[in-house]
N, C-alpha and C positions, 0 to 999 in steps of 0.2 A: 461449483464456484456460485451458487445462487443463494448461500447462506446470509443470513441476516446480519446488520452490522451489530455487533455485541455491546449493549451497555455496560458490562463488565470489562474495565480496562485494566491492563496492568500498569504498575507503577513504572514511570520514566526511567528510574534506577535499573527495574528489570529489564527493559528494553535495552538500554546501554550496556547490559551484561551478556546480551544473546550473541551467540558464535554463529558463523556463516551468514548466509545470506537471507535478508528478512523482507519484507514489504508490509509496512504499516499504511493501511487503507482507512481514510478518516471521510466518514458521510452520514448519511442517515437513510432509512428504508424510503420515507416519502420523498425524497429528492429526486427531482425528475433527471438533472444533471447525472446523479449516481447511478440512477435505474438505466440511462441511455448509456453511461459507459462499462455496465456489468459483461455484454457480450465481447466488447474491447480487450478487457483485462482477462477475461476467461480465455479467449484467443491467444492471447499472449502468453498466458502460463502455461498452455498445452506442453512446450517444451522445456518447463521449467519445475519439474515434480519436485526438486529439494529445495526450493525456496519456501521458506515459510510465509504464510499470508495472514496477517493479523487486520480483521475487518473492525473497525470500532467507531461506536457511534459517538457524534461529536455534537458540540452545542454548548449552549450557556451552561455554566458551571462545570464543562469539563476540562478538567486541568492538563491532562495529557496532551489534547490537540493545542493549548495555548502554549504546552511548553516546547511544541515543534512550529509554533508561528503560523498555524492554519487558520486561513480566513475565507477560501471558499471549497466547496465541495463539488468533487470528491478530491482529496489530496491523496497522492501515492508518495510515500518517504520510502526510498530505496536505501537499505541499511546493508554493510556487512562488517560481522564483529563489533558491532554496535554504533558504527559511524555512518552518519549520513553520506552516501555518496553522489545522490541524486535525488530529484523530486520532480513530479508531474503534477499539475494543477488543471483538473477537468479536461483530460486527455481527450483527442478527437479522434485518433487511430490506434489500431494496437502494433502498427510499426514502431510507434515511440515507446510505447511500453515495452516493446520487446529488446529495444535499444539499451534502455534502461536495467532490464533483468538483465541482459548480458554482461552489462557491467559491475553487478555484483555476483552473478551465478558462473562460477568456475565450471560446471558441469552441463549446461544449456547448450544448445545449439545455436551456433553462429546464423545470421540472415544471408 
C-alpha cells in the first residue's frame, strides 16, 4: 500500500465504466496530509482485498481530479460500478475509511 501516486491517470470515461468497488485516491507523494493518511488507508484496506485502488497524482493541469471536484489532498472517492457512493477528504482515522469501504464492498468485513 505504499506505492506512489501515478502520474498516468485513466480517462474519466474509463473510471465511469469500471465495475465493482473502486477507490480513486487523489494526492501527491510530497503532500504531508497524503503521507500521514497512508497508514490509515492501508489499515482500512486490510479487509477489502476485492476493492480496486487507484492512486492518482493530482495537481495543476490534471483533468481527472477536476472532473471529480477535488480541491484538497488526499481525497478518496468511493465508487461502485462507476457511480460515486461517498468521498473522504483528509481522513483522520481508519474507521471512517472502513465505513466508506463497507459501503461499496459486498465482500468486505463489517466493523
